[in-house]
C-alpha positions as CSV (number, residue, x, y, z in Angstrom):
1,X,10.6,-15.6,7.8
2,X,9.6,-19.0,8.2
3,X,10.4,-21.7,5.8
4,X,8.4,-21.2,2.8
5,X,8.1,-17.2,3.5
6,X,9.1,-14.3,2.2
7,X,8.1,-11.0,1.7
8,X,6.3,-7.7,0.8
9,X,8.2,-4.5,0.7
10,X,5.3,-1.9,0.6
11,X,6.4,2.4,0.9
12,X,2.8,4.0,0.9
13,X,3.5,7.6,-0.2
14,X,1.3,10.9,-1.7
15,X,2.6,13.3,-4.1
16,X,4.5,17.0,-3.1
17,X,3.1,20.3,-3.6
18,X,0.8,23.0,-2.8
19,X,-2.3,21.1,-2.8
20,X,-1.4,17.5,-1.0
21,X,-0.7,19.4,2.8
22,X,-4.3,17.5,3.3
23,X,-2.3,14.0,3.2
24,X,-0.8,14.4,6.6
25,X,-3.9,14.0,7.9
26,X,-5.2,11.4,5.9
27,X,-4.8,7.6,6.3
28,X,-4.0,5.3,4.1
29,X,-5.0,1.4,4.4
30,X,-3.3,-2.1,3.2
31,X,-5.0,-4.8,2.6
32,X,-2.6,-8.5,1.7
33,X,-5.9,-11.3,-0.1
34,X,-8.7,-9.6,2.0
35,X,-7.3,-9.0,5.3
36,X,-7.0,-5.2,6.8
37,X,-3.3,-3.9,8.1
38,X,-4.4,-1.7,10.5
39,X,-0.9,-0.2,11.2
40,X,0.2,1.0,8.3
41,X,1.2,4.9,7.7
42,X,3.2,6.6,5.2
43,X,6.0,5.6,4.4
44,X,7.7,2.1,4.2
45,X,6.1,-1.1,5.9
46,X,7.5,-4.8,5.4
47,X,5.0,-7.9,6.5
48,X,5.9,-11.6,6.5
49,X,3.8,-13.7,3.8
50,X,3.8,-17.1,2.3
51,X,5.2,-17.6,-0.7
52,X,2.7,-17.8,-3.7
53,X,0.8,-15.2,-5.7
54,X,-1.3,-12.5,-3.3
55,X,-3.8,-9.3,-4.1
56,X,-2.7,-5.9,-2.6
57,X,-5.7,-3.1,-2.1
58,X,-4.5,0.5,-1.2
59,X,-6.8,3.2,-0.7
60,X,-6.9,6.5,1.1
61,X,-9.2,7.1,4.3
62,X,-9.6,11.9,4.6
63,X,-10.5,12.6,8.5
64,X,-13.8,13.1,7.3
65,X,-14.1,9.6,6.5
66,X,-14.2,9.9,2.8
67,X,-11.9,7.3,0.7
68,X,-10.0,7.9,-2.4
69,X,-6.8,7.1,-4.0
70,X,-8.1,3.4,-4.5
71,X,-4.9,1.2,-6.6
72,X,-4.9,-2.9,-6.9
73,X,-2.3,-5.1,-8.1
74,X,-1.5,-8.6,-8.1
75,X,1.9,-9.7,-6.1
76,X,3.6,-12.9,-6.2
77,X,6.0,-13.5,-3.2
78,X,9.2,-15.2,-3.7
79,X,10.6,-17.8,-1.3
80,X,13.2,-16.5,1.1
81,X,13.2,-13.1,-1.1
82,X,11.6,-9.4,-0.7
83,X,9.0,-8.3,-3.1
84,X,8.7,-4.3,-3.3
85,X,5.6,-2.4,-4.2
86,X,5.5,1.9,-4.3
87,X,1.7,3.1,-3.3
88,X,1.2,6.4,-4.5
89,X,-1.9,8.7,-4.2
90,X,-3.5,10.3,-6.8
91,X,-2.3,14.2,-6.5
92,X,-6.1,15.0,-6.0
93,X,-8.8,14.1,-3.7
94,X,-10.9,11.3,-6.2
95,X,-8.4,10.2,-8.4
96,X,-7.1,6.6,-8.4
97,X,-3.8,6.0,-7.0
98,X,-0.8,3.7,-8.8
99,X,0.7,1.0,-7.6
100,X,4.6,-0.3,-8.7
101,X,6.1,-3.7,-8.4
102,X,9.2,-4.6,-8.7
């Protein structure tokens, strides 16, 4: 981390169960302050960010291109600190996702 930076650790997951097998072929998309991070896949990722407030948006794209599971949340990154954010996709297509932060 550089001076004046912190980190955002994002864990992107989907529910388990018989109706969620289609998630393996879908792609989550993360944007921070309107900048999309295209390398995000299911799992955990860490991003260096300037300290201060940020807006996080996560949405899932199904193989056919349909978007669902939108969730947005404000986060504040502390200098030299790591903020945890967990996204859980909805159980059913068309639902909203959920974000929890520490």
